[in-house]
N, C-alpha and C positions, 0 to 999 in steps of 0.2 A: 503493500500499499503505500504509494510514493507520498501522499499527502503526510503521512505520519512522520516522515522524516525532514520535514521541514519546521516542526515544533521546536526541537533543539535550536533553532535559529532564532527563535522569539526569546528563549532565555538569554542567548549571546546579546541580542537587542537591549534586553532587560538589564545586562551587566552594565553596558554602555550608558544607557539612559540613567541608570539608578545611581551608579558609582563613578563612572568615566567624567561624565557631563558636571555633576555637582563638585567634583575634584577640581576641574579645569576651570569653572567659574567660580570656585570658593565659596559654595553655599553657606559653609560654616561660619565665614567670617560675617556673612548677612544675618546669621543667626545671632552671633555674638553682638552685634551692631544694633539689633531689634531691642526696642524697650519695652517689651511685652512682660508685665509681671507674672511671676510664675512661684509655685510652692518650691522650695529649694531642697528642705530636709524630709526625706522619706523613710528611708531605712537606718541611716547612721553610717552607711558605707558609702564612701566618696564617689567612688566609680558608679556605682549602681544609682545613687541619688543624681548624678550627673545625666545619665541616660534617661532616667524618668522626666526630669526637667526638661531635656531636650524634646523628647517626644511631646510631652505635654504642652510645650511652648509651640511646636509645629501645629498640632491639632485645635489648639485654642486660636492660633492665627488662621487655620482654615476656616473654623466654623464661627467666631465671634469678632475678632480684630480686622481681618482682612476685607477685601472689596467683596461685592455682592457675588461676583464669579467663582471666587475660592470656597464661599458656601455652597453654591450651586454644584459646584465640581464635585464638592465632599457628598452631597446627597446623592448625586447621579452615580458616583463610583460605588458608595457603599450600598445602595439600593440593589443595583447589578451584581455586587460582590455578595450579597446575601444569597442570589440564586445559584450563583456557582458554588459557594460553600454548601448549599443544600445538597447539590449533587454528590459533593465529596463525602458527605455524611451518608447518603442513600447508598454509594458504592461500597463504603466501609462497612455498612449494615450487613452485605450480603454474607450468608451463612459461610461461604469458602473463604471471605476476607476478614472474618471476626478473628479479633485478637493479633491480626497482623500489623507489627510496626509501620511497615512500609506503606500500609494503606490508611495511616491513622489521620484523621482530620486535624487532631492536635498537634501532630508533629509538623504537617505541611502548613498550618495555622501560623504556628509559632515561628517557624522558618521563614514564613512571608512577612511576618510582624518584625523579624530582625534582620533579614537580607533584601527583603522587597519581594511583594507576590508577582510581580512581572518576571522575577528569576525563578521562585520557588514552584507557582503552579505549571509552568511549561514543562519543567523538568517532570512534576507529577503525572502531568497529560501524557508525557510521552512514555514514560515508564509502566504506566498502567492503562494504556489505551486498549489492550487486547483483553486485558482482565474485566475491563467495564464493559466489554462488548460480548462476553461469554455468560453473564448471569442476568436471570429474569426477575420478576418482582416477587414471584413466590419463594425466591431463595432468602428473601429477608424474613427472619424470624417475626412473629407477630408483636411480642413484647418490644422488638427494636423497632419495628414499623410505628407502632403506638408512641413510642418515646419521640420520635423525630421531631414533629411538628411542636410539640410544647418547649422542647429542650432548644431547637432554634431560636424560637420567640424569646425564651427567657435568656438565653445566652447570648444572641446578637442583637433584636430588636430592641430590648428594653435598654441595654446598655447605649446603644446607639441614640435612641431617643432623649435619654437622659444627657447624653454629650452635644446633641444639638439644641437642648433648652437653654437659652441664655439665664446665667446668674442674674439675682436681682432680689429686691425684697420680698417678692412673692414666691420666689423659686430656691435657690441656693447661694450660699455666700461664696465669695471666691475660692476660698480655701476648700470647700466642701465640692466646688465644681471641678477643682484640679483634680481631686481625688477620684472624681467621676471619671474624667478624662483618662486619668492613668489607669483605672480599673478596665475601660474599654480595650486597652492594649491587649488583655487576657481573654479575649471574647473565645478563642478556641478553649480555653480552660473551662470557663463557664458553660459552654455547651456540653462538654464533655462531661462534667459533674451533673449537669441538668439532666442530661441522657441516662446516666447511670440510676439518678434517683428515679426517674419516672419509668425505667424500665422494672426496678424494684417493686415501685407501686402498682405497677401494672395498669396505667391510666393514660389517656390520651387517646388520639385520633388512629386506629391500624390501618388506614387506608393510605397507600402511597400515594395514589391520585390526588389526595387533598393535600398532601405534603408539597408534590410538585406544583400543584394550583396556587397555593399562597406563596410559593415562591416566586412563579410568575406574576403574581398580582402585584407582588412588593417591588419586583424589578420595573415591571410596566408604570407602576405609579411614579416610581423616581425618576425613569426616563420622559414620560409625559410631562411631570411637574416642569421639566426643562422647557418645555413649550411654551409656559406661561409666560416667558421672557421674550423680548424683542429678538425676532428670528436673525436680525441684521448684526446682532451683539453676539450670538451664540458662537461665531468664530473663535473667539477667545477660548473657548472649552476646545476646540479641535484644530487649531492652527500648530503648524510643526513644533517639535519639541526644541528647536535648537536656537530660540531667540535668547539672548543675554539675559540673565536676572539680574534686575536691579534693587527688590526689596523682596519681603515675606511673601507679598501675595504671589509674587512672580514665582518664587521658590516653591509654594505650596501647589499652584497651577502646573507646574512643570512636573513634579513628583506624581501628582494626580493623573496627569495625562499619560505619562510612562506606564503607571500601573493600568489604567484604561486600555489603552490601545494594545499595548503588548500581552496583557493577559485575556484580554477577551478576542484578540485576534486569534491567540493560539487556542483558545477555548471554541471559537467558531470552526477552525480546522480541525480540532478535535472530534466534535460532533459531526461534523461533514465526513469525516473519515468514517466515523461510526455508523452514521446512516446510509452512506454509499456503500459501506460493506455488506450492508444487509441484501442489497440488489433489488429490493422492492421498488424503488423509486430511480430515476436516471440521477447521476451527479449533475447534471446540468439543472434538471428541475429543482434538486435540493439545494443547489448553490442559490438559484434566484429566489427561492422560498425564503431562505435564511437572511439573504442580504435584504429583501423587504421587509423581513420582520425585525432585523437590527434597526432598521430606519424608523420603523412605526412603534415598536415596543420596546427596542433595546435589546443589546446581547445576551443580558442575563436572563430574560424572558425566553429569548429564542434558545439558549442551552438547555434551560430547564425543561421548557416544551419539546426540544428534540429527544431528551433521555426520557420524558414521560412516553413519547410517541413509540420510543425503542424498547420500553419495557412492555408497551403492549403488543408490539410485534413479536417479542421473545414468549410473551406468556400466551398469546392465542393459539399456536401449535401445541404447546404442551397442555393446555386447557382439552383440546380435542382428542390428543393420545390418551389423557386420563379418561375422557368418557367412552372412547372405544375400548380400553380396558376394561371398564366396568360393564359395557355391554357383554362383553365376550365372558365375562364371568356370571 
């Protein structure tokens, strides 16, 4: 499958966009020169505290201190990322993937938080494309399927909404808000802990279709929210990544564009390879439908929808075989 071998190129692009360009343009100096006040003491361990302060300053700049388009880019990126992370959780929940560290959303999520999702996720997609293609929805145990939606909402949606809520007299103090922003960085941990809890309790929605649907809805809502802004100004979110950064807003936009374009570019190639490999629809038709979907509802919704469709394609023949076997008996 030729398309599969283009995915590592996205990881190389991620290294260039996420590490080389920021180094050349001295993004660190822009951070140091910014006057955004954030909490400095977290654990009492100096290197750890510096890392927390760095991340908190970045996200405070993204959603509270920078221009409108930095906040918009944050919403668009995170809503689409939710759908992609949902897919990772479903794939990890397959019976043949349970307990495998290499399939763990916790591992890949924290790798993405530390070195960039535009680097970590293309590597994941390349390594596990064939495993994702070979498992159907019935291979997800019922307790796992039931725990997916509530754990994703509690572990991702709730921390994200709290991070996007501005501090103020009716919400949070600045100090509390900075703690919430720092806490968001560990959303893969919160998802994993929540899923373990809900599996033990045996509660939630047991249908994978609903899990995919709500992921598509969140991604599409974030994408469509973008169109509430003047279309002629949305080029700010999609212009090339190589413009010189001059302030914190430029830095935020650059990093988020790198994550958006590279991660979801690789994601579309990933699911295009998966869908075309089924042979049910021509590659051209699949590519056209996915391209239109990315424009209309966003790449996150397209990726989740493609996996949902793939689950149905895998499950239909399996159900037929089960029915035939029961008739023979």
